[in-house]
C-alpha positions as CSV (number, residue, x, y, z in Angstrom):
1,M,93.1,-229.7,-314.5
2,D,96.5,-230.1,-312.9
3,I,97.8,-227.0,-311.2
4,V,101.1,-226.5,-309.5
5,I,101.4,-223.9,-306.8
6,T,104.8,-223.0,-305.4
7,G,104.6,-221.7,-301.8
8,G,101.3,-223.5,-301.4
9,T,101.7,-224.6,-297.8
10,S,100.8,-221.2,-296.4
11,G,99.6,-217.7,-297.1
12,I,98.2,-216.7,-300.4
13,G,99.5,-219.9,-302.1
14,Y,97.5,-222.0,-299.6
15,R,94.4,-219.9,-300.1
16,I,94.7,-220.2,-303.9
17,A,95.0,-224.0,-303.5
18,K,92.0,-224.2,-301.3
19,D,89.9,-222.1,-303.7
20,L,91.0,-224.1,-306.8
21,I,90.2,-227.4,-305.0
22,A,86.8,-226.1,-304.2
23,E,86.3,-225.5,-307.9
24,G,87.1,-229.1,-308.6
25,H,90.8,-229.0,-309.6
26,Q,93.7,-231.1,-308.5
27,V,96.7,-229.2,-307.1
28,I,100.3,-229.9,-306.4
29,I,101.8,-227.7,-303.8
30,I,105.6,-227.2,-303.5
31,G,107.3,-226.1,-300.3
32,Q,110.4,-226.5,-298.3
33,N,108.9,-227.6,-295.0
34,A,107.7,-231.2,-294.9
35,A,105.6,-230.8,-291.7
36,K,103.8,-227.8,-293.2
37,G,103.3,-229.7,-296.4
38,R,101.8,-232.7,-294.7
39,A,99.5,-230.4,-292.6
40,S,98.4,-228.5,-295.7
41,V,97.5,-231.7,-297.6
42,A,95.6,-233.0,-294.6
43,Q,93.5,-229.9,-294.5
44,L,93.1,-229.6,-298.3
45,G,92.1,-233.2,-298.9
46,K,92.6,-235.8,-301.6
47,A,92.8,-233.3,-304.4
48,A,96.1,-232.0,-303.0
49,F,99.6,-233.5,-303.3
50,F,102.7,-232.1,-301.7
51,I,106.3,-232.0,-303.1
52,Q,109.1,-231.0,-300.7
53,A,111.7,-229.0,-302.6
54,D,114.0,-226.0,-302.1
55,L,113.3,-224.0,-305.3
56,A,116.3,-221.7,-304.5
57,T,118.7,-224.4,-305.6
58,K,119.1,-226.1,-309.0
59,S,119.0,-229.5,-307.5
60,G,115.7,-228.6,-305.7
61,R,114.2,-227.4,-308.9
62,N,115.2,-230.5,-310.7
63,Q,113.8,-232.6,-307.8
64,A,110.5,-230.8,-308.0
65,L,110.3,-231.2,-311.8
66,A,111.0,-234.9,-311.6
67,S,108.3,-235.3,-308.9
68,I,105.8,-233.3,-310.9
69,K,106.5,-235.4,-314.0
70,Y,105.9,-238.6,-311.9
71,K,102.6,-237.3,-310.7
72,V,101.1,-235.7,-313.8
73,D,101.5,-235.8,-317.6
74,K,101.0,-232.1,-318.1
75,I,100.9,-229.0,-316.0
76,H,98.0,-226.9,-317.0
77,V,98.6,-223.9,-314.7
78,L,101.6,-222.8,-312.7
79,V,101.0,-220.4,-309.8
80,H,104.2,-219.0,-308.3
81,T,103.8,-217.7,-304.8
82,A,107.0,-218.9,-303.3
83,G,109.4,-216.3,-302.1
84,V,113.1,-216.9,-302.7
85,F,115.4,-214.4,-300.9
86,P,119.1,-215.1,-301.6
87,S,121.4,-213.9,-298.8
88,S,124.0,-212.4,-301.2
89,Q,124.6,-210.9,-304.6
90,K,126.6,-214.0,-305.5
91,K,123.7,-216.3,-304.8
92,I,121.4,-214.1,-306.9
93,L,123.7,-214.4,-309.9
94,R,123.8,-218.2,-309.5
95,L,120.0,-218.3,-309.7
96,I,120.0,-216.5,-313.0
């Protein structure tokens, strides 16, 4: 089963990825920090794949989607643990 986890490089997202891999699933983790992503995949093993993307931007979301489509045919589960905190009301409205 292919599972995508946003915010999977640390915290609860990382722990969910670790547990799902232990159950035999393949996970794709998405995060902004490439170094954290590489470190997470190194610890999680071959069942983990990292995509670097800024999900707070439309181009980042499009990039993540294109990378996911390249890696898997179908997403079976999406776990959203990434926190996106826009710095202004104007930025919030652009996300909607």
